[in-house]
C-alpha positions in Angstrom: -33.1 -27.3 39.3 -32.4 -28.7 36.0 -33.2 -27.1 33.1 -36.2 -29.4 32.4 -37.7 -28.8 36.0 -37.5 -25.1 35.2 -39.0 -25.4 31.8 -41.8 -27.3 33.4 -42.0 -24.6 36.2 -41.9 -21.6 33.6 -44.8 -23.6 31.4 -47.1 -23.0 34.6 -46.3 -19.9 34.7 -43.5 -19.3 37.2 -41.6 -16.3 37.1 -39.0 -17.3 39.4 -38.1 -20.1 37.3 -37.8 -17.6 34.2 -35.5 -15.5 36.3 -33.6 -18.5 36.6 -33.5 -19.6 32.9 -32.7 -16.4 32.0 -29.8 -15.9 34.4 -28.5 -19.3 33.4 -28.8 -18.8 29.5 -28.6 -15.3 28.6 -24.7 -14.9 28.6 -24.3 -17.9 26.3 -27.3 -16.7 23.9 -26.1 -13.2 23.8 -22.5 -14.6 22.8 -24.3 -16.7 20.3 -25.6 -13.7 18.8 -22.8 -11.6 18.7 -20.8 -14.1 17.1 -23.8 -13.9 14.5 -24.6 -10.2 13.8 -21.0 -9.0 14.9 -22.8 -6.2 16.7 -23.2 -6.1 20.7 -26.1 -3.7 20.8 -28.0 -5.7 18.5 -27.2 -8.8 19.9 -28.5 -7.7 23.2 -31.8 -6.7 21.7 -32.0 -10.0 20.1 -31.4 -11.8 23.1 -33.9 -10.1 25.1 -36.3 -10.6 22.3 -35.3 -14.6 22.5 -36.2 -14.5 25.9 -39.7 -12.7 25.6 -40.4 -15.1 22.9 -39.5 -17.4 25.5 -41.9 -16.3 28.0 -44.8 -15.6 25.7 -44.7 -19.0 24.1 -44.0 -21.0 27.5 -47.2 -23.2 26.9 -45.6 -24.7 24.3 -42.3 -25.6 25.6 -41.7 -29.0 26.0 -39.6 -30.1 29.2 -38.3 -33.3 27.4 -36.4 -31.2 24.8 -33.3 -29.4 25.2 -33.6 -25.9 26.3 -30.2 -24.8 24.9 -31.1 -26.0 21.5 -34.7 -24.1 21.6 -32.6 -21.0 22.7 -30.1 -21.2 19.8 -32.3 -21.8 17.1 -35.0 -18.8 18.4 -31.4 -17.0 18.4 -30.3 -18.3 14.7 -34.2 -17.3 13.8 -34.0 -13.9 15.2 -30.7 -13.1 13.6 -31.7 -14.4 10.3 -34.8 -11.9 10.6 -32.6 -9.1 10.9 -30.4 -10.2 7.9 -33.5 -10.7 5.6 -34.7 -7.2 6.5 -31.3 -5.5 6.0 -31.2 -7.5 2.5 -34.5 -6.2 1.7 -34.0 -2.7 2.9 -30.8 -2.9 0.3 -32.8 -4.6 -2.3 -35.6 -2.0 -2.2 -32.6 0.8 -1.9 -31.0 -0.5 -5.1 -34.4 -0.8 -6.8 -35.2 2.9 -6.5 -33.6 4.9 -9.3 -32.0 8.4 -8.0 -33.4 11.5 -9.0 -30.5 12.7 -10.7 -27.8 9.7 -12.2 -24.6 10.9 -11.4 -21.8 9.3 -13.4 -20.4 7.4 -10.2 -24.0 5.9 -9.9 -23.9 4.8 -13.2 -20.9 3.4 -13.2 -22.0 1.5 -9.9 -25.2 0.6 -11.7 -23.4 -1.0 -14.7 -20.9 -2.9 -12.2 -24.4 -4.8 -10.2 -25.8 -5.3 -13.7 -22.6 -7.0 -14.7 -22.4 -8.6 -11.6 -26.1 -10.0 -11.8 -25.5 -11.1 -15.5 -22.5 -13.1 -14.0 -24.6 -14.7 -11.3 -27.7 -15.6 -13.5 -25.1 -17.2 -15.8 -23.4 -18.9 -12.8 -26.8 -20.3 -11.7 -27.9 -21.6 -15.3 -24.4 -23.6 -15.2 -25.6 -25.3 -12.4 -26.9 -28.7 -12.0 -30.6 -29.2 -12.1 -31.2 -29.9 -8.7 -28.6 -27.5 -7.2 -29.9 -24.7 -9.5 -33.6 -25.3 -8.1 -32.8 -25.4 -4.5 -30.8 -22.3 -5.1 -33.7 -20.5 -7.1 -36.2 -21.6 -4.3 -33.9 -20.1 -1.7 -32.5 -17.0 -2.9 -35.4 -15.7 -5.5 -38.4 -17.4 -4.2 -37.3 -17.0 -0.5 -38.2 -20.4 0.4 -36.9 -21.8 3.9 -34.6 -24.7 3.5 -37.5 -26.9 5.5 -39.9 -25.7 2.5 -37.4 -26.6 -0.1 -37.0 -29.9 1.3 -40.8 -30.6 1.4 -41.0 -29.4 -2.0 -38.4 -31.5 -3.6 -38.6 -34.5 -1.5 -35.1 -34.4 0.1 -33.9 -33.7 3.3 -33.2 -30.3 5.2 -29.3 -31.3 5.0 -29.3 -32.0 1.3 -30.9 -28.8 0.7 -28.3 -27.2 3.1 -25.3 -28.7 1.0 -26.9 -27.8 -2.2 -27.0 -24.1 -1.1 -23.4 -24.1 -0.1 -22.4 -25.9 -3.0 -24.3 -22.9 -5.0 -22.8 -20.3 -3.3 -19.2 -21.8 -3.8 -20.1 -22.3 -7.6 -21.1 -18.7 -8.0 -17.8 -17.7 -6.0 -15.6 -19.1 -8.1 -17.4 -18.1 -11.4 -17.3 -14.6 -10.0 -13.3 -15.0 -9.6 
């Protein structure tokens, strides 16, 4: 059966069609996730989550659209969620002061503070639109789609501004 036929069958609750999709696409989804998260165990968990979401949202599937693209978008979003949660844990950890500051910690915090200052200075030097896109993305935690809608830009333009902003910061820090 084609992907389109399998999707149509899954929409109507056919678990055998779902199993066929799983067997056909699981290896590729898992490889894609391993390439993103660099952790086989985490990639396996995320892969299973992708297929669980596929089953739970089967009524929203569109047989005329690419199943491969749908699965890869679900995979990418799952990996991004992991990265965001890791970043939030790191930020929360950095925001919690130690009970007894050690000289190593004090030195580390001074380096972090210096790096933050340099990054903020680099952001201030950016062209206005790039700066707006970067601030909305990194400080206000808006998605590229949300930023594009707010600023009246294409998503691709927003992503290009983010890429250039990160290059500016890297260059500024080096």
